[in-house]
N, C-alpha and C positions, 0 to 999 in steps of 0.2 A: 504494500500500500504506500503510495506516494503522498507525502504531506509537506506543506510549506507553512511556516509560522513566522509572522512579522512581529517585531517589537521595536520600541524606541520612539514611538509617536508621543505627542504631547503638545503643550502650548508654549509659545515662545514669542518674544517681542521682535518686531521687524528689525532686521540687521543681525539677528542672532543665528545660531547654528543648532542643528540636530543631526544625529546619526541613527539611521534606521538599519536594522539587521533582519535577515531572513534566514531562519534555520531550515535546512533542507533534509528531508528524510526520504530514503529510497532512491535518491538521485545524487550523483557526485557532481558538485559544482565545478570540479576540475575537468569533467568530461566534455570535450569540445563537440561531441555529437549532440549535446543539448544546448539549446539557446535559453538564456536566462535574462530576466530584466525586471525593471520596476515600472509600474503604471500608476497613474493617479486619476481620480474621478471627482469632478465637481457635482454638486446636487443637480439633478435633472439633466445630466450630460453623459456622454459615452466615456468609457475609459480611454485614456490616451497613454501611449508609451513615452516615457521620458528618458529612459536609459536602458541599454541592453548590451549583452555580449553575444555576438553572433559569429560563431565559428572562430573565436579568438579575437575578434575585433570589437572594441567598445564604441558605441555610438550614443549620442545625446540629442534630445530635442532642442530646438533653438531656444525655447523658453527657459531652459535650465543650463545651457552650455556656459561653461566658465564659472558656474556657481556650485554645481553638484558633481560629485565624483563617485563613480561606481567601482567597486573593488570586490575581490573574493578573499576569503580566508580558507585555504584548502584544508588546513589541519582541523579547523572547526566545522568545515563544510557549511559555510555561511556566505550569503550574498549581502553586501553592505552598500549603503548609500549615504555618503557624507554630504549634507546640505548646508551650505554657507550663504551668508547675506540673504537670509530669507525675507520674503515679501508677503504682504497680505494675500496676494494672488496665488501664493503657494498653498493656501489653505485648501485642503482636500483630503479625501480618503486615499491612502497609498497602499498598493498591493504589490507583492512580488509574484512572479510567474515563471513558468518554465515549460518547455516543450521539446520533443525531438526536433532538431532543426529541419528535418525533411517534412514535417507536418506543417500545414498552412496556418493553423490557429493555435494559440497557446491553450493548453488543455489542463495544466496544473496551476492552481491559484491558492494563495494564502487567504486568510480571513479578512485582512485589511487592518490598517492602523491609522488613526486620525491624527492629522497634523493641523494645528491652528496657529496662525501667525497674526498677532494683533499689532496695530499701529499706535 
């Protein structure tokens, strides 16, 4: 059984930082056959991919480029997202996700963790 569990969400003032972690069970984060990433979802909106590792290459959405950093801890089998210079527009529910890279849609999802940035 594959399970992903996010942690690290919370409330922070604008300009602050948060570090999100995703614990992966049943999948090795170091396995390049799997694509892994972070998504966020605003109320009444679709989930959008903000960062991902796709066959070894890290990509970022323009909205977070230069502020967020995606990394892995292979020993702990975690996927991490360091978020700096947070803005109120970063307020959203954040999800980690994974899929076999050959599959079109992400099929493994965490439960989500809320990030709230106040001005």
